[in-house]
C-alpha positions in Angstrom: -0.2 -0.1 0.1 1.2 3.4 -0.6 -0.1 6.5 0.2 1.3 10.2 0.5 1.5 12.1 3.6 2.0 16.3 4.4 2.9 17.1 7.8 3.0 21.0 8.1 5.6 23.4 9.9 5.4 26.6 10.9 9.3 27.7 10.2 11.5 27.4 7.6 13.3 23.9 6.2 16.6 25.2 8.0 15.3 25.3 11.1 13.4 22.3 10.9 16.7 20.0 9.5 18.4 21.3 12.5 15.9 20.1 14.5 15.5 16.6 13.3 19.3 16.8 13.2 19.1 16.7 18.0 18.5 14.2 19.5 16.9 15.5 22.0 13.7 16.6 19.5 12.8 12.9 19.2 13.1 12.2 23.1 10.8 15.3 23.7 8.4 14.5 21.1 8.0 11.2 21.8 7.4 12.3 25.5 4.8 14.9 24.4 3.3 12.4 22.3 2.6 10.1 25.0 4.5 7.1 24.1 4.1 4.7 26.9 8.0 4.0 26.4 10.5 5.2 24.4 14.7 4.2 24.4 17.0 5.2 21.9 18.8 2.2 20.5 21.7 3.8 18.5 22.2 7.4 16.9 25.4 9.0 14.5 26.2 11.8 12.9 29.1 11.9 10.6 29.0 15.0 8.0 25.8 15.8 7.1 24.4 12.5 7.8 22.1 11.9 11.0 20.4 8.9 11.6 18.6 7.5 14.4 17.2 4.1 16.1 14.4 3.9 18.8 12.1 1.4 20.4 9.2 3.1 21.0 5.7 1.9 22.4 2.5 3.4 21.7 -1.4 2.9 22.2 -2.9 2.8 18.5 -4.9 5.7 17.3 -7.8 3.6 15.3 -10.0 0.8 16.4 -8.5 -2.7 15.8 -11.1 -4.6 14.6 -11.1 -8.3 15.7 -9.4 -10.2 12.7 -6.2 -8.1 14.0 -6.4 -8.1 17.6 -4.5 -11.3 18.2 -1.4 -9.6 15.7 -1.2 -5.7 16.6 -3.3 -5.9 20.2 -4.4 -2.6 21.3 -0.5 -1.2 21.6 2.1 -0.8 19.2 5.7 -1.6 20.2 8.3 -0.7 17.0 11.4 0.1 16.0 11.6 3.2 14.1 15.1 4.2 12.4 14.9 8.0 11.0 18.1 8.5 8.6 18.8 12.6 7.1 21.0 13.9 4.6 20.4 17.2 6.6 22.2 19.1 3.8 20.2 17.8 1.1 16.9 18.0 3.5 15.8 14.3 2.5 15.5 11.1 4.5 13.9 7.7 5.3 12.0 6.9 7.9 11.7 3.0 8.4 9.1 1.2 10.8 9.5 -2.3 12.2 6.4 -3.4 14.3 7.4 -6.0 16.5 5.6 -9.4 16.1 4.0 -8.2 13.2 5.2 -9.0 9.8 4.7 -5.6 8.5 6.6 -3.4 6.8 6.9 0.3 6.4 8.9 2.9 4.7 8.6 6.4 4.1 10.7 8.7 1.9 10.8 12.2 3.4 11.7 15.9 2.0 11.1 19.2 3.1 10.1 21.4 1.0 9.6 25.2 1.7 6.4 26.9 1.4 5.9 30.8 2.2 6.9 31.2 5.7 7.4 28.1 6.8 7.6 24.2 4.9 6.6 20.6 4.7 7.9 17.1 5.2 6.5 15.0 1.8 7.1 11.7 3.0 5.6 8.9 0.2 4.8 5.6 2.2 5.2 2.0 1.4 3.5 -0.4 3.9 3.7 -4.1 3.2 2.7 -6.7 5.5 3.4 -10.9 4.7 0.6 -12.6 6.4 -1.7 -14.8 5.0 -5.5 -13.7 3.7 -5.4 -10.6 5.7 -2.1 -8.9 5.2 -3.5 -6.0 3.1 -6.4 -5.3 5.9 -2.9 -5.4 8.0 -0.9 -3.0 6.1 -4.2 -0.8 5.7 -4.5 -0.6 9.6 -0.9 0.2 10.0 -1.2 3.1 7.4 -4.5 4.4 9.3 -2.9 4.5 12.0 0.2 6.4 10.3 -1.9 9.3 9.1 -4.4 9.5 12.2 -1.3 10.1 14.2 0.5 13.0 11.7 -1.8 15.8 12.9 -0.7 15.1 16.3 3.0 14.6 15.6 2.6 17.8 13.2 1.0 19.9 16.3 3.9 18.5 18.8 6.9 19.1 16.4 6.0 22.8 15.3 5.7 23.2 19.7 9.1 21.8 20.0 10.0 23.8 16.7 9.7 27.4 18.6 13.2 26.7 20.2 15.1 26.3 17.1 16.6 29.1 14.7 17.8 28.6 11.2 
């Protein structure tokens, strides 16, 4: 399943990419998003390349239908890796949902718009569970989209501490 997500920020891409290259941003973001658990597994900066890998537990933002409850449950623990080319303002977001054969990859690009910018994320989500894989992938996609507005709100709140 493919879809595009647009997250709007109220500062320039220069300020946003500065924040996205700061590990403290991620910890603060997931605290404000009420993650049940958050842990940085690794991080690195090499020239203009930045990456951070985190383990996060969230409640799902969408109702879980009966067919998926055994597979997913009411919370999701995932490993997320964000990798950015800070100079090009492009990145990749990879999500591994623990215990579920789901692959979710987002290709990110910051684009200035007016006084702010957007993070354009092109998602590709797949699930290899026979018979219900497409439904599980759609459920994960719906959850990602449901969390988008809150993610942008929290990111804009944190962004007040960053200048270009």
